[in-house]
N, C-alpha and C positions, 0 to 999 in steps of 0.2 A: 555518438551516446544516443541511447534510446530514452524517448520519453515515457515517464511512469506517472501513474495516478494513485492517489489515496483515497480510501473508502473508510465510512463509518463502520461499526461492527453489524449494523443493521443493513449493509450494502449501499448507503446512500454515497453518491459521489460528493468528495470533497474539494480537492484541488489537484490540479495537474503541474508537473514539474518537467523542465526541459530534460533533466537528466537525475540520477540518484544523489549526485553530489549536491545539487542544489536542494534537494529535500533533506539532506543530511544538515546543511546550513540552516535552513529554516526550522528544522527541529531540535538543533542543537546536539547532532549525533556526532560522534567521532570519525566513524566510517559506515559505508553503506551496507555493510555484510548482512545487518539484519533484515534490511528491506529486501534484499536480494534472495534471502532465505525464504521469505514469504512469496516472493514472485515465483521462485522454482518449486514451492509446494513443500519444502522441508519443514516450515513453521506456518501458523495461522494468522499470526499477527506481528506487528512491530510498533512500538509506541502506541499501542491500543489502537491501531489503525491497520487496515487491510491494504495489500498493494497488488497493483496489476502493471502491465505495460500499457501505455496510453495510445490509442491509435485515432483519437479525436472524438470518442463517443462518450458523453457525459452521462448517459443513462446508468441507473442504479445496477448494482450486481446481486446475486442471489445473497440473503442474509447468511450470517454464519450460524450454524446449528450450535444451541446451547447444550452444554454437557448435562447429561442424566446423572443425579446422584442417587 
């Protein structure tokens, strides 16, 4: 399984997980499909978090652009 990381909407690193199932248990999700939707680019967030595969780098990522109304 591939490690993943969660980030705040502003791009700040929050936590890494050894796999998506571990993240699901931590966040009380039924399955990891929402997390994988974010990682694959279909959605921007899951559980109000951003998700990426984790390669050991805890640097922040680019902030999520706010929608213009």
